[in-house]
Backbone bond lengths (Angstrom), bond angles and torsions (degrees), N, CA, C in turn:
res aa  C-N    CA-C-N  psi(-1)  N-CA   C-N-CA  omega(-1)  CA-C   N-CA-C  phi
1 M - - - 1.448 - - 1.528 108.45 -
2 S 1.311 117.39 138.14 1.459 120.92 -177.00 1.525 111.66 -75.82
3 E 1.335 114.97 161.10 1.463 120.15 178.24 1.523 110.87 -60.49
4 D 1.353 116.26 -40.19 1.469 119.79 179.47 1.526 111.40 -62.81
5 S 1.340 117.79 -41.85 1.467 119.32 -179.18 1.525 110.60 -70.84
6 N 1.355 118.11 -35.62 1.466 120.43 174.85 1.522 110.62 -61.14
7 E 1.341 116.30 -44.17 1.462 119.94 179.31 1.520 111.09 -63.85
8 Q 1.332 117.44 -39.17 1.461 119.51 -179.87 1.528 110.77 -67.68
9 I 1.324 118.00 -37.19 1.464 121.58 176.02 1.523 109.85 -60.45
10 I 1.335 116.46 -47.54 1.467 119.92 179.91 1.518 110.21 -64.49
11 R 1.329 117.73 -45.31 1.471 121.84 -179.85 1.534 110.56 -58.28
12 D 1.330 116.20 -49.91 1.471 120.17 -178.49 1.524 111.39 -62.07
13 N 1.329 116.53 -42.42 1.453 119.26 -176.30 1.520 113.47 -78.33
14 M 1.349 117.93 -27.16 1.469 118.98 171.29 1.525 108.62 -59.94
15 K 1.340 116.21 -44.11 1.468 120.54 179.66 1.535 110.23 -63.95
16 K 1.340 117.68 -43.23 1.470 120.77 179.61 1.529 111.08 -60.51
17 I 1.328 116.25 -43.90 1.468 120.15 -179.50 1.520 110.12 -63.75
18 V 1.327 116.68 -48.51 1.469 120.24 179.57 1.518 110.06 -58.71
19 M 1.330 117.28 -48.37 1.464 120.23 -175.97 1.532 111.80 -69.25
20 S 1.341 117.51 -32.76 1.470 118.16 178.80 1.520 110.59 -66.64
21 R 1.337 116.56 -33.75 1.457 120.28 -178.84 1.525 112.36 -80.75
22 I 1.338 117.68 -40.87 1.468 117.72 -176.43 1.515 112.61 -92.56
23 G 1.327 117.76 -24.00 1.466 120.20 -177.20 1.511 113.04 -59.80
24 G 1.324 117.31 -37.27 1.464 120.54 -179.74 1.512 113.34 -72.42
25 E 1.321 116.82 -17.26 1.465 120.80 -179.09 1.522 112.74 -92.07
26 I 1.321 116.73 -16.20 1.463 120.27 179.05 1.521 106.87 -90.81
27 E 1.318 116.42 112.98 1.464 121.74 -168.93 1.519 113.34 -94.35
28 V 1.321 117.38 27.45 1.458 121.31 173.75 1.515 107.64 -131.10
29 E 1.319 116.20 158.97 1.457 120.02 175.62 1.522 108.29 -70.75
30 Y 1.319 116.61 136.47 1.457 120.50 179.06 1.513 107.94 -141.94
31 E 1.330 115.54 161.98 1.446 121.84 176.35 1.520 107.84 -116.01
32 E 1.317 116.18 129.08 1.459 121.28 177.76 1.521 107.74 -88.16
33 L 1.309 117.12 120.88 1.453 121.72 -178.50 1.523 109.69 -110.94
34 A 1.324 116.75 124.22 1.454 120.50 178.60 1.529 110.54 -79.07
35 E 1.311 117.08 -37.98 1.457 122.00 179.36 1.516 107.33 -109.72
36 F 1.297 117.07 134.55 1.454 119.43 -175.82 1.506 110.56 -159.06
37 S 1.292 115.38 166.33 1.462 121.41 167.39 1.522 105.89 -134.88
38 V 1.309 115.44 135.67 1.457 119.60 179.70 1.524 106.60 -76.89
39 T 1.316 115.77 112.61 1.461 119.97 -177.61 1.516 111.94 -98.17
40 K 1.332 117.04 -12.34 1.463 121.25 -179.56 1.521 109.14 -124.02
41 P 1.311 118.88 85.88 1.466 118.95 -178.61 1.523 113.01 -55.32
42 E 1.316 118.12 -30.19 1.464 120.30 -179.85 1.522 112.06 -66.83
43 S 1.325 117.45 -15.46 1.466 119.57 -178.46 1.527 112.29 -85.32
44 Q 1.303 117.84 -2.70 1.466 120.09 -175.78 1.525 110.72 -122.98
45 R 1.296 117.83 53.27 1.465 120.22 -173.09 1.522 114.78 -95.39
46 L 1.310 118.91 -22.29 1.459 122.19 -179.04 1.527 108.90 -117.55
47 M 1.326 115.85 159.69 1.450 119.89 -178.82 1.519 109.32 -150.13
48 S 1.327 116.12 141.89 1.454 122.65 171.32 1.523 107.66 -118.48
49 V 1.342 116.34 142.19 1.460 122.74 -175.95 1.522 108.61 -134.31
50 I 1.338 116.40 142.77 1.458 121.37 172.23 1.524 108.19 -135.40
51 F 1.338 117.00 147.64 1.456 123.36 -177.03 1.527 110.40 -121.81
52 I 1.331 115.69 141.46 1.455 123.31 170.90 1.529 105.19 -126.56
53 Q 1.343 117.58 136.25 1.457 119.20 -175.05 1.517 110.77 -146.75
54 N 1.332 114.92 144.30 1.459 122.56 165.92 1.517 107.50 -146.55
55 N 1.333 118.00 -169.12 1.467 120.36 -177.32 1.521 112.86 -68.85
56 A 1.328 118.30 -22.53 1.465 121.38 -175.81 1.523 113.04 -91.63
57 V 1.335 117.02 -38.24 1.467 120.64 -173.95 1.520 111.43 -145.49
58 T 1.320 115.27 158.93 1.462 121.37 162.29 1.521 105.70 -121.06
59 F 1.295 116.20 144.41 1.463 122.59 -179.87 1.514 107.56 -130.76
60 N 1.330 116.14 139.49 1.455 117.75 168.61 1.512 110.14 -138.54
61 L 1.315 113.84 148.31 1.460 123.64 176.08 1.515 106.80 -119.26
62 Q 1.324 115.74 131.01 1.461 121.71 175.73 1.529 107.86 -120.80
63 I 1.320 116.10 133.35 1.462 120.95 174.04 1.519 107.08 -121.95
64 S 1.345 116.22 118.91 1.464 122.39 178.86 1.522 109.05 -102.00
65 Y 1.323 116.24 139.50 1.458 120.02 -171.96 1.519 110.57 -160.32
66 S 1.311 115.58 165.53 1.459 121.24 167.01 1.529 107.00 -107.11
67 V 1.314 116.54 160.73 1.467 120.25 177.58 1.527 109.37 -57.85
68 E 1.323 116.74 -46.26 1.462 121.09 -179.04 1.530 111.63 -58.40
69 D 1.340 117.07 -44.39 1.463 120.19 -178.90 1.525 111.93 -69.27
70 A 1.322 117.97 -40.35 1.466 120.64 178.02 1.523 110.75 -62.61
71 I 1.327 117.14 -43.51 1.470 120.66 178.23 1.523 109.99 -62.49
72 Y 1.328 116.99 -41.50 1.468 121.23 178.60 1.535 110.60 -60.33
73 F 1.339 117.28 -50.68 1.454 120.42 -177.64 1.528 112.52 -69.27
74 S 1.319 117.37 -27.05 1.466 119.93 179.60 1.513 112.06 -74.55
75 N 1.331 115.55 -24.72 1.470 121.36 -178.14 1.530 111.38 59.28
76 F 1.346 116.85 33.89 1.462 121.21 177.87 1.521 110.67 -58.95
77 Q 1.304 116.59 141.01 1.465 122.84 175.27 1.521 108.89 -100.07
78 G 1.308 116.91 155.55 1.456 121.19 173.63 1.515 114.52 70.15
79 I 1.325 117.40 34.93 1.465 118.96 -179.24 1.530 112.47 -91.93
80 E 1.328 116.16 -6.55 1.457 119.01 178.65 1.522 109.66 -59.70
81 G 1.320 115.91 136.80 1.455 120.45 177.95 1.513 114.39 83.85
82 K 1.339 118.49 -4.44 1.466 120.91 178.31 1.527 108.54 -74.38
83 S 1.311 115.92 143.87 1.463 120.62 177.63 1.525 109.65 -73.95
84 D 1.333 116.58 164.49 1.464 120.79 177.36 1.520 110.74 -59.18
85 E 1.323 117.16 -38.89 1.472 120.70 179.99 1.535 110.96 -66.62
86 E 1.328 117.11 -40.51 1.477 120.26 177.56 1.521 110.71 -64.25
87 L 1.336 117.74 -41.30 1.464 121.18 178.25 1.529 110.90 -65.23
88 K 1.329 116.44 -39.01 1.459 120.08 178.43 1.527 110.68 -63.09
89 L 1.324 118.02 -42.57 1.467 121.65 177.68 1.529 111.36 -64.32
90 M 1.332 116.66 -40.91 1.463 120.31 177.79 1.530 110.44 -62.91
91 A 1.338 116.74 -43.41 1.463 121.06 -179.98 1.532 110.56 -63.24
92 K 1.340 116.95 -46.43 1.471 120.39 179.11 1.520 111.30 -60.89
93 D 1.326 117.21 -44.73 1.466 120.52 179.52 1.526 111.14 -60.90
94 F 1.323 116.49 -42.49 1.466 121.17 -179.22 1.528 110.50 -63.47
95 I 1.325 117.51 -50.59 1.465 120.46 -177.71 1.529 110.42 -68.40
96 N 1.330 118.05 -38.24 1.476 119.85 176.09 1.523 110.51 -59.66
97 E 1.322 117.21 -39.98 1.462 119.97 179.48 1.526 110.82 -67.33
98 L 1.347 118.00 -37.60 1.463 120.23 174.77 1.530 110.41 -60.29
99 C 1.341 116.52 -43.97 1.478 120.48 177.16 1.521 110.64 -60.29
100 N 1.312 116.89 -42.97 1.457 121.62 -178.31 1.532 111.01 -62.62
101 M 1.319 116.86 -44.74 1.465 120.13 -179.85 1.527 111.37 -66.60
102 A 1.335 117.17 -43.92 1.464 120.42 179.63 1.525 110.82 -66.66
103 G 1.337 117.20 -42.62 1.467 120.74 177.42 1.513 111.80 -61.51
104 G 1.331 116.69 -39.02 1.460 120.78 176.38 1.523 111.78 -61.42
105 G 1.331 117.05 -36.58 1.461 121.05 177.06 1.518 111.96 -64.66
106 I 1.332 116.57 -43.71 1.466 120.82 177.98 1.532 110.18 -64.68
107 K 1.330 116.94 -44.25 1.470 121.34 179.72 1.532 110.09 -59.28
108 H 1.323 116.77 -42.99 1.466 121.20 179.76 1.527 111.04 -60.58
109 I 1.333 117.04 -44.89 1.462 120.92 -179.61 1.526 110.58 -63.36
110 I 1.329 117.14 -44.82 1.464 120.80 -179.27 1.531 110.64 -64.12
111 E 1.326 117.88 -41.07 1.467 121.05 -177.47 1.516 113.13 -76.30
112 E 1.330 117.61 -19.55 1.462 120.80 -177.10 1.524 112.12 -58.26
113 D 1.321 117.39 -32.24 1.464 120.98 179.52 1.526 113.03 -97.90
114 G 1.325 116.99 22.22 1.449 120.63 171.59 1.510 116.59 89.00
115 L 1.325 118.43 11.64 1.460 120.78 176.33 1.522 108.30 -100.04
116 D 1.335 116.68 109.65 1.462 119.20 177.46 1.515 109.75 -61.59
117 A 1.326 116.40 148.05 1.462 120.75 -179.70 1.521 109.32 -142.67
118 L 1.311 115.02 150.24 1.458 122.74 174.25 1.516 108.40 -105.87
119 I 1.326 116.97 150.00 1.454 121.59 177.34 1.526 108.28 -129.16
120 S 1.310 115.67 139.29 1.465 120.05 179.26 1.522 109.69 -87.15
121 L 1.299 114.92 170.22 1.456 119.69 165.38 1.516 106.92 -76.55
122 P 1.338 118.43 152.85 1.466 119.19 175.52 1.529 110.23 -64.48
123 I 1.310 115.44 142.37 1.454 122.56 178.96 1.525 108.02 -111.50
124 A 1.326 117.08 127.56 1.469 121.36 175.95 1.518 108.03 -101.57
125 T 1.330 115.62 130.12 1.458 120.56 -178.84 1.523 108.87 -149.73
126 R 1.317 116.48 -169.11 1.465 121.47 177.82 1.516 109.60 -96.09
127 T 1.314 117.42 152.39 1.454 121.30 179.72 1.522 111.46 -60.54
128 E 1.317 117.22 -29.72 1.467 119.53 178.92 1.526 111.74 -58.90
129 D 1.331 117.90 -21.41 1.462 122.13 -179.70 1.526 112.84 -85.37
130 A 1.332 118.27 2.05 1.465 121.76 -174.07 1.519 112.70 -56.25
131 N 1.318 118.39 -36.07 1.466 120.07 -178.30 1.521 112.79 -62.93
132 L 1.323 117.58 -22.48 1.458 120.13 175.99 1.525 111.40 -65.36
133 F 1.337 117.07 -25.15 1.459 121.85 -173.99 1.523 112.89 -111.62
134 K 1.311 118.30 -0.24 1.466 121.44 -179.21 1.521 110.37 -76.36
135 A 1.318 115.21 179.86 1.455 121.97 -174.06 1.520 111.47 -72.66
136 H 1.327 116.52 116.47 1.456 124.05 173.78 1.526 106.59 -131.93
137 P 1.341 118.66 88.25 1.470 120.20 -174.46 1.519 112.39 -58.77
138 K 1.326 114.87 142.83 1.464 122.19 177.98 1.524 107.75 -112.27
139 G 1.321 116.81 128.08 1.459 119.88 177.11 1.508 111.82 59.03
140 N 1.334 115.90 -126.92 1.458 120.45 -176.42 1.528 112.36 -100.11
141 S 1.325 118.34 16.86 1.460 120.00 178.21 1.519 109.83 -70.81
142 H 1.319 115.71 160.98 1.458 118.09 170.87 1.525 109.07 -129.86
143 I 1.313 115.13 162.35 1.456 122.85 -169.00 1.521 109.99 -116.17
144 I 1.332 115.61 137.28 1.462 122.38 172.73 1.525 106.18 -119.23
145 T 1.321 116.98 116.85 1.467 120.46 -177.88 1.522 110.68 -123.98
146 D 1.316 114.35 161.28 1.460 121.51 173.90 1.522 107.01 -156.33
147 Q 1.318 116.67 152.80 1.466 120.16 173.05 1.512 108.82 -150.09
148 W 1.317 114.71 149.15 1.456 120.93 179.78 1.520 108.58 -155.87
149 M 1.320 114.87 162.24 1.461 121.96 -177.28 1.521 108.82 -116.86
150 L 1.326 116.43 135.36 1.457 121.63 168.31 1.515 106.23 -96.89
151 E 1.306 117.17 126.15 1.456 120.29 -177.96 1.519 110.54 -130.40
152 S 1.310 114.56 143.74 1.455 122.31 172.03 1.522 106.24 -148.46
153 G 1.327 115.91 108.98 1.458 118.93 -176.21 1.510 110.30 61.13
154 D 1.321 116.21 -126.53 1.467 121.45 179.50 1.524 112.87 -90.52
155 H 1.319 118.36 7.10 1.465 122.10 -175.61 1.525 110.27 -104.80
156 S 1.332 116.38 142.69 1.464 120.05 -178.49 1.523 111.08 -151.61
157 I 1.324 113.86 149.84 1.465 123.17 174.03 1.522 105.87 -133.27
158 L 1.332 117.04 129.99 1.458 122.74 -179.07 1.524 109.61 -99.41
159 C 1.328 116.93 128.21 1.462 122.47 177.27 1.528 109.12 -112.42
160 Y 1.329 116.31 136.73 1.460 122.67 178.91 1.523 107.30 -135.36
161 T 1.338 116.69 129.97 1.462 120.94 175.53 1.523 109.39 -119.47
162 K 1.326 115.04 146.37 1.460 121.61 177.31 1.515 108.29 -139.63
163 M 1.332 116.66 129.02 1.453 121.58 170.33 1.521 107.16 -120.97
164 E 1.329 116.31 123.23 1.462 121.48 175.71 1.521 107.14 -104.48
165 V 1.328 115.81 124.22 1.461 122.10 -174.41 1.524 109.34 -101.39
166 F 1.351 115.42 123.83 1.464 122.19 178.34 1.522 112.17 -103.94
167 D 1.329 117.79 -27.87 1.462 122.83 -174.90 1.529 108.25 -123.89
168 E 1.332 116.10 99.07 1.470 121.60 -177.02 1.532 112.14 -62.31
169 D 1.350 117.51 -36.41 1.464 119.85 -179.90 1.521 110.94 -63.03
170 S 1.335 116.41 -45.08 1.468 119.57 178.16 1.522 111.00 -65.30
171 L 1.337 116.60 -34.93 1.465 119.82 177.20 1.522 110.02 -58.36
172 I 1.333 116.49 -50.47 1.467 120.62 -175.22 1.519 111.72 -74.61
173 E 1.340 118.02 -40.26 1.461 121.13 -174.15 1.526 113.41 -81.69
174 K 1.342 118.21 -31.40 1.465 119.58 -172.88 1.517 114.11 -123.63
175 I 1.328 117.41 -44.97 1.463 118.99 -171.46 1.522 111.84 -76.47
176 V 1.346 118.08 -46.38 1.464 119.47 178.41 1.536 110.63 -58.72
177 P 1.360 119.82 -47.81 1.472 118.42 176.63 1.537 112.91 -60.85
178 A 1.326 117.19 -37.30 1.471 119.62 178.80 1.514 111.25 -63.36
179 F 1.331 116.70 -31.93 1.456 121.21 179.21 1.519 112.84 -88.83
180 G 1.340 117.21 9.80 1.460 119.58 172.98 1.502 115.18 98.52
181 G 1.327 119.55 14.41 1.457 121.69 -179.82 1.508 111.68 -121.84
182 G 1.311 115.99 -173.82 1.460 121.12 178.44 1.514 111.58 87.79
183 E 1.323 115.46 172.15 1.466 121.01 -175.12 1.515 113.24 -66.76
184 D 1.325 117.79 -33.09 1.461 120.57 -176.25 1.523 112.18 -100.68
185 A 1.319 116.94 21.13 1.457 119.62 -175.58 1.525 110.43 -65.10
186 G 1.301 113.99 141.09 1.459 119.73 -179.67 1.509 113.78 -91.19
187 G 1.308 118.00 17.51 1.454 118.91 173.03 1.525 114.01 97.96
188 G 1.301 118.97 21.63 1.455 118.33 173.05 1.509 112.66 125.57
189 V 1.312 113.94 -170.62 1.449 121.93 -174.82 1.524 109.00 -90.48
190 F 1.331 116.23 135.50 1.462 120.96 178.37 1.516 109.01 -116.86
191 F 1.312 116.84 150.06 1.458 122.15 -177.34 1.504 109.79 -124.86
192 L 1.322 115.69 151.43 1.469 120.92 176.53 1.513 110.04 -71.27
């Protein structure tokens, strides 16, 4: 299997894992868009990030959102009368929990083939800090990234994934098969 096809398998399945974990928590109909342009810069002011790491790879998931969009996708009840600060805390907690669930899914897949992994707590920050977490290859590592937008009406949440690969042998022998590729693949990603 070529390097490009291995990367596409990982990219596609990172998205499947993230969406399987967060899709069930978003209680409104939404459309997942692979190609997009951010037309409302004000809608992307906050960001939550989570990291998964082992000796072979580091992975991070970033979700960019506005308070209004997070509240919309969370479908929280009883928000009338809440202050802006209370709504902001609710939005951060909701998106941080989505990051935690999606990161847990990635960690599970990586560990399934015997590679121990560490997971961080979700970090809430501003979107302006995104470059701190974007792809900056170190040495001979290479980067696999993907991004997509969840949209419903005027509401949107931007998801970005990055996997930095340090150990090519582990990528081909363990990580690609864990993500549903390779010669011995069992037909895709499975969840508990």
